[in-house]
Steps between C-alpha positions, in 0.01 A plus 500: 500500500486618141417245229380476143168318471266400224130447565403369156657367184584758242768733360759674713242751624369236746829528697458735796729614782328429833576496872438164664589316819850361532513117504628300799712186457372163619708197589773423241449840336699823483382858458699679233528873462511517121759729344436399137275284285471471120250497220461152348292407194319258729373792711349662191336176386342453843380862512342483154302187583681299232584232758184512712399146410841348594612755763191660654555773761279633777447876503635728628830350377855632539711404197870419497718190463840589646659710768818615668505651845575462867363257757290712736361221722510121520229256604532197722727217385700727262863401545689575177418868476499784753389863532720728295600241238497629141305252290338439165247251364183421311135499610162483332359847534545752777837654414373835365491606866715631781485169692438138409479185711682204338574143609863475612560209259437734203743775608874516429769724628586759235825485306742714700624691196170644369253770605132439574387612155739254336409216737129543421582503127683169537255292703261379225764475227737295718220261597374473140845452350572213740160342419576519128867412481555259787159346576354476148783523239769344723764702315843341470834668426568524126137489390383757248186687604286773346328748731208693347450835674850496640508870599187489716492485879490119504696449177804699617525283811445180296793606278728563797404180680538294182849640448589411859378145428739480207258523209561663162226762496328664203241766572241709317448867580479836324634856529666568831419144599773378267753720686368366832535130417841555343608665827380190686740282302257330262671296231274610211242781486223502239302817432154360438385820328778483243583129482307172463613273779371194316774546238777569748483216747445125480588176676421656837500300823248724670266791418376723780184681389413823687302647210238253373289515186671449164841513667416189700344327199802565279742365757411131491692419179815665628550250780694180441346162582499438869512873569265705712268798467387685811243782508372714786249700299267255326425128471722293276396260224552130576426429133777726378738363760433146390537597134854625560599242760543747783344562842299815563381639831309795634655612831310637796786644709399411858690710746733323743770606743747263329469691173544840670804395699661348190448826316616704802839331491538573126417865560749525784766337281441752224355243260162669478420872499158663544350695213277790618331683215306760698444593863162645599323573833224269629233769440575473126428128476233554231737703284773239559273217380409699189871566433571127511195419286628730228782249445860535392633502856841360576518412869259556786262780587541548875263662748702659779359551846 
């Protein structure tokens, strides 16, 4: 099968298209013929070696964190899924390839109303949005939340899920991102290039940080006592949280079937729509990673197989 491998840490030039042996499912596993995967910032951090102390990999390594495709074969004891099922899900590595073996418990049936490219674009954002809004922030109807980076791949899904949960949602974006989040039904859109969010919002119940840096640091005073700050990009400050009488949490969005199936229902009910920024072939994985690294992307960069 064809796959993208890296044999050392480095820039995108270490990604190479190779021909390797197709995997075989063991007990409780399924073999998926991958139709689409996506480029995630995590993939780039792993490739660069930025995370080698916390997330070491063994070379040669196939990147990729999500997938959509068709069940090609099932291993022993697999009962929920069958050959021919259209599925999507999340894995650590191995999805920049034509086939991937995955534990059945980590694979969900695809939403019936989307294509493979859209399903792949939704897998990580749906799982992350659930981890942020339901597991960590425990969003309640009527709460006012601010989403930094609202037009990104994860941010756009966070906005849509938060609206479904009944929250009043404010989001930061710029350029075409403002048009995007307005189209998603956001209550207030702030253009961070033209406006200072710190002067426009206050007394927030929750801040969702998908940006980090000064944006995170400047968000603590905007949250009312007893409120919450959740970040997925960098550690939070317990000192700042205590100073303002709030709770702050860094979220590691562990993938589960429960999160995917929750999101699947919202997609099927029209509450969440996929945002695909660009579609590229697997062979152009290096170019696709560079495109994402350049920034300013609204939605997902998808590799189509």
